[in-house]
C-alpha positions in Angstrom: 0.0 0.0 0.0 1.5 3.3 -1.1 -0.7 5.6 1.1 -3.4 5.3 3.7 -6.1 7.9 4.5 -6.7 8.1 8.3 -10.4 8.5 9.1 -11.3 10.6 12.2 -12.6 8.9 15.3 -15.8 9.6 17.3 -15.2 9.6 21.1 -14.2 6.1 22.0 -13.6 3.8 25.0 -11.1 1.0 24.2 -8.6 -1.4 25.7 -5.5 -2.4 23.7 -2.6 -4.8 24.0 0.5 -3.9 22.0 3.3 -6.3 21.0 6.4 -6.8 23.1 9.0 -4.2 23.6 11.7 -3.9 20.9 14.2 -2.7 23.4 13.6 -5.5 25.8 13.3 -8.2 23.1 16.7 -7.3 21.5 18.5 -7.0 24.8 17.0 -10.3 26.1 18.0 -12.1 22.9 21.6 -11.0 23.3 21.8 -11.9 27.0 20.1 -15.2 26.4 22.7 -16.0 23.7 25.6 -15.3 26.0 24.0 -17.1 29.0 24.7 -20.6 30.2 21.7 -22.9 29.4 18.4 -22.6 27.6 16.4 -19.5 28.0 12.8 -19.3 27.1 11.5 -15.8 26.1 7.8 -15.1 25.7 6.0 -12.0 24.4 8.8 -11.4 22.0 8.3 -8.7 19.4 8.4 -10.0 15.8 9.2 -7.1 13.5 12.0 -6.0 11.1 14.2 -4.9 13.9 13.9 -8.0 16.1 14.2 -10.3 13.1 17.5 -8.6 12.2 18.7 -9.4 15.7 17.5 -13.1 15.5 19.1 -13.5 12.1 22.3 -12.1 13.3 22.5 -14.4 16.3 21.8 -17.4 14.1 24.5 -16.3 11.7 26.9 -16.1 14.7 26.1 -19.8 15.5 23.6 -19.5 18.3 20.6 -21.9 18.4 17.2 -20.3 18.3 13.8 -22.0 18.3 11.3 -19.5 17.0 7.6 -19.7 17.2 6.3 -16.5 15.8 2.6 -17.3 16.2 3.1 -17.9 19.9 5.6 -14.9 20.2 8.2 -17.2 21.8 11.9 -17.8 21.3 14.0 -20.4 23.0 17.7 -19.6 23.0 20.5 -22.1 23.6 23.1 -20.0 25.3 26.6 -20.6 23.9 28.7 -17.8 25.5 31.0 -16.2 23.0 30.0 -16.3 19.3 30.7 -19.8 18.0 30.9 -19.0 14.3 34.3 -18.6 12.7 32.9 -16.1 10.2 29.6 -14.4 9.6 27.9 -11.8 7.4 25.4 -9.9 9.5 22.8 -7.7 7.7 21.1 -5.4 10.2 18.7 -3.4 7.9 18.0 -0.2 9.7 17.9 -1.7 13.2 20.2 0.4 15.4 20.0 -2.0 18.4 20.9 -4.9 16.2 23.9 -3.1 14.6 25.3 -1.8 17.9 24.6 -4.8 20.1 25.8 -7.3 17.6 29.0 -5.3 16.9 29.9 -5.5 20.6 29.0 -9.2 20.7 31.2 -10.0 17.8 34.2 -8.5 19.6 33.9 -11.5 22.0 34.4 -13.9 19.2 37.4 -15.4 17.6 36.4 -15.1 14.0 35.9 -12.7 11.1 32.6 -10.8 11.1 31.1 -8.2 8.7 28.1 -6.0 9.7 26.2 -3.9 7.3 22.7 -2.5 6.7 20.6 -0.4 4.3 21.8 2.9 3.0 20.3 4.8 6.0 22.2 2.5 8.4 25.4 3.5 6.6 24.6 7.1 7.5 24.0 6.4 11.2 27.2 7.0 13.2 28.8 4.2 15.2 32.2 5.7 15.8 31.6 6.4 19.5 31.0 2.7 20.1 33.9 1.5 17.9 36.3 3.8 19.6 35.4 2.3 23.0 35.6 -1.3 21.7 39.0 -0.5 20.3 40.1 0.6 23.8 39.0 -2.8 25.0 41.3 -4.4 22.4 38.9 -5.1 19.5 40.2 -5.1 15.9 37.5 -3.2 13.9 37.8 -1.6 10.5 35.5 0.6 8.6 34.8 -0.6 5.0 33.3 2.7 3.9 33.2 6.1 5.5 35.1 6.5 8.8 32.7 6.3 11.7 29.9 4.5 9.9 29.0 1.0 8.9 29.8 -1.4 7.3 32.2 -2.8 9.8 34.7 -5.6 9.7 35.6 -7.2 13.0 38.6 -9.6 13.2 40.6 -11.6 15.5 40.8 -13.1 19.0 38.5 -12.3 21.9 39.2 -9.3 24.0 42.1 -10.2 26.4 43.0 -7.1 28.4 43.6 -7.7 32.1 41.4 -4.8 33.1 40.1 -1.5 31.7 38.1 1.5 32.8 36.3 3.3 30.0 35.6 7.0 30.2 32.6 7.9 28.1 31.3 11.4 27.4 27.8 12.4 26.4 26.9 10.0 23.6 24.6 10.3 20.6 22.9 7.1 21.7 22.6 5.2 25.0 22.7 2.0 22.9 26.5 2.4 22.6 26.8 2.2 26.4 24.3 -0.6 26.7 26.2 -2.6 24.1 29.4 -2.3 26.2 27.7 -3.1 29.4 26.1 -6.3 28.0 29.5 -7.8 27.0 31.2 -6.5 30.2 30.8 -9.8 32.2 32.7 -11.7 29.6 35.8 -9.5 29.8 38.7 -11.0 31.8 38.3 -8.6 34.7 34.7 -7.3 34.0 34.2 -3.7 33.0 34.2 -0.3 34.7 32.5 2.6 33.0 32.8 6.2 34.1 30.3 8.6 32.5 32.2 12.0 32.2 29.8 14.0 30.0 27.5 16.8 31.1 24.6 14.4 31.0 23.8 10.8 30.4 21.9 10.2 27.2 18.6 8.4 27.6 19.4 7.2 31.1 16.2 5.1 31.4 17.5 2.8 28.7 20.8 2.2 30.6 18.7 1.4 33.7 16.7 -1.1 31.5 19.9 -2.8 30.3 21.2 -3.1 33.9 17.9 -4.5 35.1 17.8 -7.1 32.4 21.4 -8.1 33.2 20.3 -8.6 36.8 17.5 -10.8 35.6 20.1 -12.9 33.9 22.0 -13.1 37.2 24.7 -10.5 36.6 24.4 -7.7 39.2 26.3 -4.5 38.4 27.1 -1.6 40.8 25.9 1.9 39.9 27.3 4.9 41.8 27.0 8.7 41.6 23.7 8.7 39.8 24.8 6.0 37.3 28.0 8.0 36.4 30.2 5.1 37.7 29.2 1.6 36.6 31.0 -1.6 37.7 30.2 -4.8 35.8 31.6 -7.9 37.4 33.3 -10.8 35.6 30.6 -13.4 35.6 28.4 -15.5 33.3 24.8 -14.9 32.6 22.5 -17.7 33.5 19.6 -18.8 31.4 16.1 -17.5 32.3 12.4 -17.8 31.5 11.3 -14.3 30.8 8.1 -12.6 29.7 8.8 -9.5 27.6 6.4 -6.7 28.5 4.5 -4.7 25.8 6.3 -1.9 24.1 5.8 1.4 25.9 6.9 3.5 22.9 4.3 1.9 20.7 1.7 2.2 23.4 2.1 6.0 23.3 0.1 6.3 20.1 -3.0 4.8 21.6 -2.8 6.9 24.7 -2.2 10.0 22.5 -5.3 9.0 20.5 -7.4 9.4 23.7 -5.7 12.7 24.3 -6.6 14.3 20.9 -10.2 13.0 20.7 -12.2 14.7 23.5 -14.4 12.3 25.5 -12.2 9.3 24.7 -10.7 6.8 27.1 -7.9 4.3 26.2 -6.4 1.6 28.4 -3.1 -0.1 27.6 -3.0 -3.6 29.1 0.2 -5.1 30.5 1.9 -1.7 31.1 1.7 0.1 34.4 3.6 1.6 37.2 6.0 -1.4 37.5 7.2 -1.1 33.9 11.0 -1.0 33.3 10.5 1.2 30.3 11.2 4.9 30.7 8.8 5.8 27.9 5.9 5.0 30.2 6.5 8.5 31.6 4.8 9.8 28.5 1.4 9.5 30.2 2.7 12.0 32.8 3.1 14.5 30.0 -0.4 13.9 28.8 -1.5 14.6 32.4 0.3 17.9 32.4 -1.5 18.8 29.1 -4.9 18.3 30.7 -5.7 14.6 30.4 -6.7 12.3 33.3 -4.3 9.4 34.0 -5.0 6.3 36.0 -2.1 3.9 36.4 -2.0 0.5 38.1 0.7 -2.1 38.3 -0.4 -3.8 35.0 -2.4 -1.3 33.1 -2.5 2.4 32.3 -5.6 4.5 31.3 -5.7 7.9 29.8 -8.9 9.8 29.1 -9.7 13.3 27.8 -12.7 15.0 29.5 -15.2 16.4 27.0 -15.7 19.6 28.9 -14.7 22.1 26.2 -11.2 22.8 27.6 -8.3 22.5 25.3 -5.1 20.7 25.9 -2.3 22.9 27.2 1.1 23.3 25.6 4.2 22.5 27.7 7.9 22.7 27.7 9.8 19.5 28.5 13.3 18.1 28.3 12.9 14.8 26.4 16.5 13.7 26.4 15.6 10.7 28.6 12.9 9.5 26.2 13.6 10.9 22.7 11.3 8.3 21.0 8.4 10.2 22.5 9.2 13.4 20.7 7.2 12.6 17.6 4.1 11.5 19.5 4.2 14.6 21.7 4.8 16.9 18.7 1.6 15.6 17.1 -0.4 16.0 20.3 0.9 19.6 20.5 -1.0 20.3 17.2 -4.2 20.2 19.3 -3.0 22.2 22.3 -3.4 25.8 23.3 -0.2 27.6 23.2 3.3 26.4 22.1 5.0 23.2 23.1 8.8 23.1 23.3 10.6 19.7 23.1 14.1 20.4 24.4 17.4 18.5 24.3 16.7 16.1 21.6 19.6 16.6 19.2 20.0 12.8 18.9 16.8 12.8 16.8 19.0 13.7 13.9 20.7 10.3 13.9 17.7 8.1 14.2 16.0 6.2 11.4 15.8 9.5 9.6 16.7 13.1 10.7 13.6 13.3 12.9 14.2 16.9 13.8 13.9 18.0 10.1 11.2 15.5 9.3 9.0 16.9 12.1 9.6 20.4 11.0 8.6 19.7 7.5 5.5 17.5 8.2 4.1 19.5 11.1 4.4 22.6 8.8 2.3 20.8 6.2 -0.5 20.4 8.8 -0.5 24.2 9.5 1.8 24.4 12.5 4.5 26.9 13.0 7.7 25.1 13.9 11.0 26.4 15.1 14.3 24.5 15.5 16.9 26.2 17.7 19.9 24.0 18.4 18.6 20.8 20.0 15.2 22.2 20.8 11.9 22.0 18.8 9.0 24.4 19.3 5.6 23.7 17.9 2.9 26.4 17.6 -0.5 24.8 16.6 -2.5 26.1 13.7 -4.0 29.5 14.5 -7.4 28.4 13.2 -7.5 25.4 15.6 -7.8 23.1 12.5 -5.0 21.2 10.9 -4.5 21.6 7.1 -5.2 18.4 5.2 -1.9 16.9 4.0 -0.1 13.8 2.8 2.5 13.0 5.4 5.9 11.6 4.2 7.3 9.0 6.6 11.0 8.8 5.5 11.0 5.0 6.0 10.6 5.8 9.7 8.0 3.8 11.7 7.6 6.5 14.3 6.7 9.2 11.8 3.9 7.0 10.4 2.5 6.0 13.8 2.7 9.4 15.4 1.1 11.3 12.5 -1.7 8.8 12.2 -2.8 10.1 15.5 -3.4 13.5 13.9 -5.8 11.9 11.4 -7.8 10.4 14.2 -8.7 13.9 15.6 -9.4 15.8 12.3 -9.9 14.8 8.7 -7.5 15.0 5.8 -4.4 13.2 7.0 -2.9 10.6 4.6 0.1 8.5 5.6 2.5 7.7 2.8 4.3 4.4 2.9 2.4 3.1 5.9 4.3 -0.3 5.6 7.3 1.3 7.3 5.6 0.4 10.6 6.9 -3.2 10.0 10.1 -2.0 11.7 8.6 -2.4 15.2 4.8 -2.8 14.9 3.6 -4.7 11.8 -0.1 -4.7 12.9 -0.2 -1.1 14.0 -3.0 0.0 11.7 -5.0 -3.0 12.4 -4.8 -2.4 16.1 -5.6 1.3 15.5 -8.8 0.3 13.8 -10.0 -1.5 17.0 -10.4 2.0 18.6 -13.5 2.3 16.4 -15.1 -0.5 18.3 
């Protein structure tokens, strides 16, 4: 399908269950592969990104038993990569490229990692530099600092090392290092020396999963000093919780359609995903939020009051920037999304993509440094437009929310949602009852 017209919703009450978290799925797959024994993962996300990870692990010689219909994967943990050589194609999956690159550095073979053209434009130099400090032999086959990569040689064999890491473009670089830390001869110490820690909730998620696989790290000084012990992961049975990032679109739908209520099942106050704080932002804008351990409900009172614009630093949850930007179209007053410069190195340059597409809908958009300010259309009505998605799943899903509130929004290339949520538009239709 080349394009999809989004039909507006009447006020609705709905309960939805979204697929498993991409971030949790790909981390759990790596840890299970390194662990001793057979791990059984349930609720696993099956999408372009998670398949890239699974394919990469199989190419590296790990045993996976995959049941897509049941959303389960059994992984025979084999420690360091068994394969003597492997070609890994990561598509545009950042987690797969970064996590697999670090994993390959534990192997004793020859490994090549590549992806689509956009992946070749996404920087990986900050991770490669740190892996080289650990002793890895990594070469760039194209432009310096970008995939494709060639990783050669024996496993890391330094006696001990302390990495000093500044403010990174992506928290995934640090997560990749932490995940392999237990398999270094003396473990790993990481000192975060930058002004801030990028997307800290994702680092906390990584450390929590490592604990679930029986490797407990020490975190000091607000996670600025991390100590990973030399140890082996142990196989686990683990249920992957639903994806909080993908849940945001349904909560946002309730926010932009007055009189609506949406409950996301399986995600509540005990979630390990930082993006669940998005519902707090909706509360600040004027929605009601009811959160329990295993579910979250957002509803928009139909009392004539508009949503309120807000100013928020989203460095800790940058994947929520697009969702919030679309909700801002229907607010009173401007909304400023600050400290999100890393949007420029995501699946597309999301900062520029948001500027262009929000402007099509009638908003006034300003970009100053790493901050984005959205002023909604003066008329209170969005301008009908065809939204380009730039092969970015989050552009498609976020802007679909705009079409639920007012008519005239068409999503170009809706199939790009296959990256993390292949059935997104089907689930979206369930809001119509």
